[in-house]
Structures are given as structure tokens and as C-alpha cells.
PATI-295131 format. One record per residue (C-alpha): x, y, z; residue in three letters. Coordinates in Angstrom, 1 decimal, padded with zeros to 4 digits. Layout:
u, v, w, rest
X, Y, Z, ALA
...
END
This chain:
u, v, w, rest
080.2, 095.8, 121.4, ASP
083.0, 097.7, 119.7, ALA
084.4, 094.6, 118.1, SER
081.3, 094.2, 115.9, LEU
081.4, 097.7, 114.5, SER
082.6, 097.8, 110.9, PRO
086.3, 098.6, 110.4, LYS
086.9, 102.1, 109.1, LYS
088.5, 102.0, 105.7, PRO
092.1, 103.3, 105.8, GLN
092.2, 106.8, 104.2, ARG
095.0, 107.8, 102.0, LEU
095.8, 111.4, 101.2, PRO
094.7, 112.6, 097.8, GLU
097.6, 111.9, 095.4, ALA
098.7, 115.1, 093.7, PRO
097.9, 115.2, 090.0, LYS
100.7, 115.1, 087.4, ARG
100.7, 118.9, 086.9, GLU
100.8, 119.5, 090.6, GLN
103.8, 117.1, 090.9, VAL
105.6, 119.0, 088.1, GLU
104.9, 122.3, 089.8, GLU
106.1, 120.9, 093.1, LEU
109.4, 119.7, 091.5, ILE
109.8, 123.0, 089.7, ASP
109.3, 124.9, 092.9, SER
112.2, 123.2, 094.5, VAL
115.0, 125.5, 093.6, ASP
117.6, 127.3, 095.4, GLY
121.0, 128.4, 094.1, ASP
124.1, 126.5, 093.2, GLY
124.9, 123.0, 094.5, ALA
122.1, 122.8, 097.0, LEU
119.5, 123.7, 094.5, GLY
120.7, 121.1, 092.1, LEU
120.9, 118.5, 094.9, ARG
117.4, 119.3, 096.1, ASN
115.9, 119.1, 092.6, ARG
117.6, 115.8, 091.9, ALA
116.5, 114.4, 095.3, LEU
112.8, 115.4, 094.7, VAL
112.8, 114.2, 091.1, GLU
114.2, 110.8, 092.2, LEU
111.7, 110.4, 095.1, VAL
108.9, 110.9, 092.6, TYR
110.1, 109.1, 089.6, SER
111.3, 106.0, 091.6, GLU
108.4, 106.0, 094.1, GLY
110.9, 106.1, 097.0, LEU
110.3, 106.3, 100.7, ARG
112.2, 109.1, 102.4, SER
114.7, 106.8, 104.1, ALA
115.3, 104.9, 100.8, GLU
116.1, 108.2, 099.0, ALA
118.7, 109.4, 101.6, VAL
120.0, 105.9, 101.9, GLY
121.1, 105.7, 098.2, LEU
124.8, 105.3, 097.5, ASP
126.5, 106.4, 094.3, LEU
126.8, 102.8, 093.1, ALA
123.0, 102.4, 093.4, ASP
122.3, 104.6, 090.4, VAL
123.2, 102.7, 087.2, ASP
123.1, 105.0, 084.2, PHE
124.2, 102.3, 081.8, GLU
121.4, 099.9, 082.6, GLN
119.0, 102.7, 083.5, GLU
118.1, 101.4, 086.9, LEU
118.3, 102.3, 090.6, VAL
119.0, 099.7, 093.4, ARG
116.8, 100.6, 096.4, VAL
117.2, 099.1, 099.9, ARG
113.7, 099.1, 101.3, GLY
112.1, 098.1, 104.6, LYS
113.6, 095.1, 106.3, GLY
116.8, 095.4, 104.1, GLY
115.0, 094.1, 101.1, LYS
116.5, 095.2, 097.8, GLU
114.5, 096.1, 094.7, ARG
115.4, 097.4, 091.3, ILE
113.4, 100.3, 089.8, VAL
113.8, 101.6, 086.3, PRO
115.6, 105.0, 086.1, LEU
113.4, 107.5, 084.3, GLY
114.9, 109.8, 081.6, GLU
114.2, 113.0, 083.5, GLU
115.5, 111.7, 086.7, ALA
118.6, 110.4, 085.0, ALA
119.2, 113.8, 083.5, HIS
118.7, 115.7, 086.7, VAL
120.8, 113.3, 088.8, VAL
123.6, 113.2, 086.3, ALA
123.7, 117.0, 086.3, ARG
123.8, 117.0, 090.1, TYR
126.7, 114.5, 090.1, LEU
128.6, 116.6, 087.6, ARG
128.0, 120.1, 088.8, GLU
127.0, 120.0, 092.4, ALA
128.1, 116.9, 094.3, ARG
131.8, 117.5, 093.9, PRO
131.3, 120.9, 095.6, GLU
129.5, 119.2, 098.6, LEU
131.8, 116.2, 098.9, ALA
134.4, 116.3, 101.7, ARG
136.4, 113.1, 101.8, GLY
135.3, 109.7, 100.8, ALA
131.5, 109.3, 101.2, ASN
129.5, 106.9, 099.2, ASP
126.2, 108.7, 099.8, ALA
124.5, 109.9, 096.7, LEU
122.9, 112.9, 098.4, PHE
125.2, 115.0, 100.6, LEU
124.5, 117.7, 103.2, SER
126.3, 121.1, 103.2, THR
128.8, 119.4, 105.5, ARG
129.5, 116.6, 103.0, GLY
127.7, 114.0, 105.0, ARG
124.8, 111.7, 104.0, ARG
121.5, 113.7, 104.1, LEU
118.9, 112.7, 106.6, ASP
115.2, 112.5, 106.1, THR
114.5, 115.8, 108.0, SER
116.2, 117.7, 105.1, THR
113.9, 116.0, 102.6, LEU
110.9, 116.8, 104.8, ARG
111.9, 120.5, 104.9, ARG
111.8, 120.5, 101.1, LEU
108.7, 118.4, 100.8, LEU
106.5, 118.5, 103.9, PRO
104.8, 115.2, 102.8, HIS
107.3, 113.3, 100.7, PRO
105.1, 110.2, 100.9, HIS
102.5, 111.9, 098.8, ARG
105.0, 111.8, 095.9, LEU
105.3, 108.0, 096.3, ARG
101.6, 107.8, 096.3, HIS
101.4, 109.9, 093.1, SER
104.1, 107.7, 091.5, PHE
101.9, 104.6, 092.1, ALA
098.7, 106.3, 091.0, THR
100.2, 107.7, 087.8, HIS
101.6, 104.3, 086.9, LEU
098.3, 102.6, 087.4, LEU
096.5, 105.3, 085.5, GLU
099.0, 104.8, 082.7, GLY
098.0, 101.2, 082.5, GLY
100.7, 099.5, 084.7, ALA
099.5, 096.3, 086.4, ASP
099.2, 096.1, 090.1, LEU
102.0, 093.5, 090.5, ARG
104.5, 095.6, 088.7, SER
103.6, 098.6, 090.8, VAL
103.8, 096.4, 094.0, GLN
107.4, 095.4, 092.9, GLU
108.4, 099.0, 092.2, MET
107.1, 100.2, 095.5, LEU
108.7, 097.3, 097.4, GLY
105.4, 096.4, 099.1, HIS
105.6, 092.9, 100.7, ALA
101.8, 092.6, 100.5, ASP
099.6, 093.3, 097.4, LEU
096.8, 094.6, 099.7, SER
099.0, 097.5, 100.6, THR
099.4, 098.3, 096.9, THR
095.6, 097.9, 096.4, GLU
095.1, 100.7, 098.9, LEU
096.7, 103.0, 096.4, TYR
094.4, 101.9, 093.6, THR
091.2, 103.0, 095.3, HIS
092.3, 106.6, 094.5, VAL
092.7, 105.6, 090.9, SER
089.3, 104.0, 090.8, ASP
087.7, 107.2, 092.3, ARG
089.6, 109.4, 089.8, ARG
088.6, 107.1, 086.9, ARG
084.9, 107.6, 088.0, ARG
085.4, 111.4, 088.2, GLU
086.7, 111.3, 084.6, VAL
083.6, 109.5, 083.4, TYR
END
């Protein structure tokens, strides 16, 4: 009877290590406005632990440099607030100063714009990062390895259920064992 067989544990992809994430972010280049946009996008995806749709869904007003936070609209329209990291703030501010005005055509509230001045879609992000979700996974793993508690990580990721966040910690436990 198949219903009696043990449930296979859900496998998560290996979270890239911090150095790999830095290499990945550094590898996203390109010239001029698009290069700056791409770098700001990838940096924000990692440092805020965003889903692809959340990243491209950001509006200008969602990034608050004063209070150092980002307002994210997650699944089911739920909003969460994530601290804006120093590096992300720097890269995004530079994109807004030097690149976005070049891409903007008319009034568009979107933070990240396409070459045509429209809101980016997730396919552009996937071209830059074939597996953008691995960065979100790294974000969570690195927070936990840095001593953050599970509930805080759950809030930052916008997981409705703590068990979803716990899936991410198995990788940390394994990595912790490797270190020992």
C-alpha cells in the first residue's frame, strides 16, 4: 500500500555559500544603466531575501532610505517590512541616481525598469540569475548561521508557516555538522 510508505523529505537545493553569492553578484555586470540596474536588482534579491515576483513588484516608494527598510508585497498580497542592508542601499541609491533616469519613460512607479521604461518582469531576472530562489535560500541560511532566530527569519521571508522556514534550517544543521 503506497499510503503507508514513508513520505520522502522535501529536498531543497544547496544554498550557495557567502563567497559564491558575492561572486555571483559581482559577475552580474554589463555596461551603463542596465548593468547598474541588474546589479541593484540581484543585490536586493539576496539582501532582502525576495521572491522574483516581489523584486520586480517593488515600487520606488517601497524603498525607504531614511528608515532603512523595504516594504515587500508577498504572496496573497501580504505586506512585510525587511531591513535595508548597507550594501543594498548603496547599490540601489546609485542605480536610482545614475541609471533609472536613463531608463524612465514617463511616469512609472516601478523601482526596476526595462529598456523600454516599463516594469521588469521575472523572466529578465531569471536570465540574469537562472535560479533566483537560491539567493533567497542563501539569505535565510546565512541569517540563521549568523545567529538569527527562526521567527525573525520567518518574518523576513514572509512565510505564513514556520514549518516552511524550518525546511531552510536543515541545510544549516547539515552545514554546522560539516564544520564540526
